[in-house]
C-alpha positions in Angstrom: 75.3 4.2 177.5 75.8 6.5 180.5 74.4 10.0 180.6 77.1 12.5 181.7 74.9 14.2 184.2 77.8 15.4 186.2 79.2 17.5 183.4 80.3 20.8 185.1 79.8 22.9 182.0 77.4 25.7 182.1 74.7 25.6 179.4 75.6 29.1 178.2 79.2 28.1 177.5 79.2 26.1 174.3 83.0 26.1 174.0 83.6 23.3 176.5 81.9 20.3 178.1 81.2 18.3 175.0 81.0 14.4 174.7 80.6 12.0 171.9 79.6 8.4 171.8 81.0 5.9 169.3 81.0 2.1 169.2 79.7 1.8 172.8 82.3 4.1 174.3 81.8 7.7 175.7 84.6 10.2 175.0 84.9 13.5 176.8 84.7 16.1 178.1 86.4 18.2 175.5 86.1 21.6 174.0 84.0 22.4 171.0 86.9 22.9 168.5 88.4 19.5 169.5 85.1 17.8 168.9 84.6 19.6 165.6 87.9 18.4 164.3 87.3 14.8 165.5 83.9 14.7 163.7 85.5 16.2 160.6 87.9 13.2 160.4 85.4 10.4 160.8 82.0 9.3 159.3 79.2 10.9 161.3 76.7 8.0 160.9 76.2 6.3 164.3 78.0 9.0 166.3 76.0 10.7 169.1 77.1 13.9 170.9 76.0 15.5 174.1 76.3 18.8 175.8 74.5 20.3 178.8 72.6 22.5 176.4 71.0 19.5 174.8 68.1 17.6 176.3 69.7 14.2 175.5 72.2 12.5 173.2 71.7 13.6 169.6 73.0 12.4 166.3 76.0 14.3 165.0 74.4 14.5 161.5 71.5 16.6 162.7 71.6 20.2 161.4 70.8 21.9 164.7 73.5 19.9 166.5 76.1 20.8 163.7 75.1 24.4 164.1 75.9 24.2 167.8 79.3 22.6 167.1 80.4 24.6 164.1 78.5 27.8 164.6 75.8 29.4 162.4 76.1 29.2 158.6 77.5 32.2 156.8 75.1 35.2 156.7 73.9 36.6 153.3 76.4 39.5 153.6 79.3 37.1 152.5 80.3 37.7 148.9 78.1 35.5 146.7 77.7 35.4 143.0 80.4 35.8 140.3 80.1 39.6 140.0 80.3 40.1 143.8 83.1 37.7 144.1 85.3 39.4 141.5 84.4 43.1 142.0 83.2 43.6 145.5 85.5 44.8 148.3 83.0 43.7 151.0 83.0 40.5 153.1 85.6 37.7 153.4 87.2 35.1 151.1 88.7 31.8 152.1 91.9 30.4 150.7 90.3 28.0 148.2 88.0 30.5 146.6 90.8 33.1 146.5 93.1 30.7 144.7 90.6 29.7 142.0 89.2 33.2 141.6 92.7 34.5 141.1 93.4 31.9 138.4 90.2 32.8 136.7 91.2 36.4 136.6 94.7 35.9 135.4 93.9 33.6 132.5 91.5 36.0 130.7 94.1 38.8 130.9 96.8 36.6 129.3 94.4 35.6 126.5 93.4 39.2 125.9 97.0 40.3 125.7 97.9 37.4 123.3 94.9 38.3 121.1 95.9 41.9 120.9 99.5 41.2 120.2 98.8 38.6 117.5 96.4 40.9 115.6 98.4 44.1 116.0 100.3 44.3 112.6 101.0 48.0 112.7 104.0 49.0 114.9 103.2 51.5 117.6 105.4 53.6 119.9 106.6 52.4 123.3 104.4 54.9 125.0 101.3 53.8 123.1 102.2 50.1 123.8 102.4 50.9 127.5 99.1 52.7 127.5 97.4 49.8 125.7 98.8 47.4 128.3 97.6 49.5 131.2 94.1 49.8 129.6 93.9 46.1 129.2 95.1 45.5 132.7 92.9 47.9 134.5 89.8 45.7 135.0 91.9 42.8 136.0 93.9 44.9 138.5 90.5 45.9 140.1 89.6 42.2 140.3 92.9 41.4 141.9 92.5 44.2 144.5 89.0 43.1 145.3 90.0 39.5 145.8 93.0 40.5 147.9 90.9 42.8 150.1 88.4 40.1 150.9 91.3 37.7 151.7 92.8 40.3 154.0 89.3 40.6 155.7 89.3 36.8 156.3 92.6 37.4 158.2 90.9 40.1 160.2 93.0 42.7 158.5 91.8 46.0 157.1 91.7 46.7 153.4 94.2 49.5 154.0 96.9 46.8 154.0 96.4 46.9 150.2 98.7 50.0 150.3 101.7 47.7 150.8 100.3 44.4 149.4 99.3 45.8 146.0 102.7 47.3 145.0 104.4 44.0 145.9 101.8 41.9 144.0 101.5 44.0 140.8 104.6 46.2 140.8 106.8 43.9 138.7 104.3 44.0 135.8 105.0 47.7 135.3 108.8 47.8 136.0 111.4 47.6 133.3 113.4 44.4 133.1 116.2 44.2 135.6 117.1 43.3 139.2 114.4 45.5 140.6 111.7 43.8 138.5 113.1 40.4 139.5 113.1 41.3 143.2 109.5 42.6 142.9 108.5 39.3 141.3 110.0 37.3 144.1 108.3 39.5 146.7 105.0 39.1 144.8 105.4 35.3 145.1 106.0 35.6 148.9 102.9 37.6 149.3 100.9 35.1 147.2 102.2 32.2 149.4 101.2 34.1 152.5 97.7 34.9 151.2 97.2 31.2 150.1 98.5 29.5 153.3 97.4 31.8 156.1 94.3 30.5 157.7 91.5 33.0 158.3 90.0 33.8 161.7 87.6 31.3 163.2 84.0 32.4 163.2 82.7 35.9 162.6 85.1 38.8 162.7 84.7 42.6 162.1 84.3 42.0 158.3 81.7 39.3 158.3 80.9 35.7 159.1 83.3 32.8 158.5 83.2 32.1 154.7 83.6 28.4 155.2 80.2 26.6 155.1 79.5 24.3 158.0 78.1 21.5 155.9 81.3 20.8 153.9 84.9 21.9 153.5 84.9 23.0 157.2 88.3 23.5 158.6 89.0 24.1 162.3 91.4 26.9 162.8 94.0 25.7 165.3 97.3 27.1 166.3 99.1 23.8 165.8 99.2 21.1 163.2 100.7 17.7 162.8 104.5 17.7 162.1 105.4 16.7 158.7 101.9 17.0 157.3 101.6 18.2 153.7 99.8 21.5 153.4 98.0 21.4 150.1 97.8 25.2 150.0 101.6 25.4 150.2 101.8 23.2 147.1 99.1 25.3 145.4 100.9 28.5 146.2 104.1 27.3 144.7 102.3 26.4 141.5 100.7 29.9 141.7 104.1 31.5 142.1 105.3 29.8 138.9 102.1 30.8 137.0 102.4 34.4 138.3 106.0 34.6 137.1 104.9 33.4 133.7 102.0 35.9 133.8 104.2 38.8 134.7 106.9 37.8 132.1 104.4 37.4 129.2 101.4 39.5 130.2 103.4 42.4 131.5 106.0 42.4 128.8 104.2 41.2 125.6 103.2 44.6 124.4 106.6 46.0 125.1 107.7 44.3 121.8 105.2 46.5 119.9 107.7 49.3 119.1 108.7 51.4 116.1 110.0 48.9 113.6 112.2 49.1 110.6 112.7 46.6 107.8 115.8 44.4 107.9 115.9 44.7 104.1 115.1 48.5 103.6 111.4 48.1 103.1 109.0 47.2 106.0 106.5 45.7 103.7 108.7 43.9 101.2 108.2 40.2 100.5 111.5 38.3 99.9 112.4 34.7 99.8 114.7 32.9 102.3 117.1 32.3 99.5 117.3 36.0 98.8 118.2 36.7 102.4 120.8 34.0 102.5 122.5 35.5 99.4 122.3 39.0 100.9 124.3 38.3 104.0 125.3 34.7 104.9 127.1 35.6 108.1 124.0 35.6 110.3 122.2 32.6 111.8 118.7 32.8 113.1 117.2 30.3 115.6 113.4 30.3 115.5 110.8 29.6 118.1 107.3 28.8 116.8 104.3 30.3 118.7 101.3 30.3 116.4 99.4 28.4 113.8 97.6 30.4 111.1 97.3 30.3 107.4 100.2 32.7 107.4 102.4 31.0 110.0 104.0 33.5 112.4 107.4 32.6 113.8 109.2 34.7 116.4 113.0 34.7 116.3 114.3 35.8 119.7 117.9 34.5 119.7 119.9 36.1 116.8 123.6 35.7 117.1 126.7 36.0 115.0 128.6 32.8 114.2 131.9 34.4 115.4 130.9 36.3 118.6 127.6 34.7 119.8 126.2 38.0 120.9 122.7 39.4 120.2 122.5 41.5 117.0 121.5 45.1 117.5 120.8 47.6 114.7 121.5 45.4 111.8 120.4 46.5 108.3 119.6 43.0 107.2 119.6 39.4 108.4 119.9 36.2 106.6 118.5 32.7 107.2 121.6 30.6 107.0 120.0 27.6 108.7 116.6 27.1 107.2 116.0 23.9 109.3 115.8 26.1 112.4 112.1 26.5 111.6 109.9 23.7 112.9 108.5 22.5 109.6 106.0 20.2 111.1 104.2 23.0 113.0 103.8 25.1 109.9 102.4 22.2 107.9 105.4 21.7 105.7 106.8 18.3 104.8 110.3 17.6 106.1 111.7 17.1 102.6 110.4 20.5 101.3 112.8 23.3 100.7 111.7 26.4 102.7 113.9 28.7 100.6 111.1 29.1 98.0 108.6 30.4 100.7 108.0 34.2 100.8 108.0 35.9 104.1 108.2 39.4 105.7 110.9 40.3 108.2 110.8 43.2 110.6 113.4 44.3 113.1 112.4 45.7 116.5 115.0 47.3 118.6 114.8 47.4 122.4 116.0 45.8 125.6 115.5 42.4 123.9 116.1 42.0 120.1 113.2 40.4 118.3 112.6 39.4 114.7 109.1 38.5 113.5 108.8 36.4 110.3 105.5 35.7 108.5 105.8 32.7 106.2 103.4 33.0 103.3 102.2 29.8 101.6 
């Protein structure tokens, strides 16, 4: 195995003049980034590397050699620990940790909203519902801003870019339904895709060391990539876009349904049977969508239409269950051959941008 004594590289310049030896063949010279990417794509056992800064050929598995090729490991000032990861605005955050941390912050918010909505039996005003939603969202918005700031730092961008990123990312959650809200949601998805696919700067920048460890998951930041290669972060970002849309649709709107309610049948707390409602007004049909499983099964009826016109009902004084089979009997623990008309339930009407009827089936 020849020793490349004639390598023209200066010892102080680690960015060029690298060689590697594999299967009896020397390869080089090449720059450090090219060598790092080659080593990343092959097993390191049996591979030797050389540079004029090294006394002799050395194994590519040795930690000092890897430090020369990949740079020093991240310094302690990188965000570490769950609290620092979620709440600190300091340091940098790579794409993978940003993706998973964002998922971990969205899921608890949705669960909290669902828990509040499912246990809130007393109707509240629209203003109160909005205040509740904002109070629940506040800690999660802080987490989202902290994660986004660190991701911007990884791109060598100042946290001041949050002034335009944050409104696009969170604005649709606080806008009324309509084209503006939809456009904001689309822009939010575009921002998420950018944050999830844009590679951070290589090595240390003004906001800290490279968050990617040198021992594993190391990615060389290059300006080009293979044509036609599948970017896993593009796929992940598209899935995130779908989940963010669902999050904004449910998490941002769920409490809007908690509004001043009036009884469909004159008394908000009255218990009546399905048969009673059918006799009261047989002209309405209610299509149900099951969303809970409790001793008192809760069924939300979102699509309420007349048989003649097919338009949503607004301001009705009463509604009848003309098609009892619209309830999914299996999900409320009722045999298929059992008549639901003997079951008692409570009906409330909530007026707003979307009509909603909530029925509690009482066993």
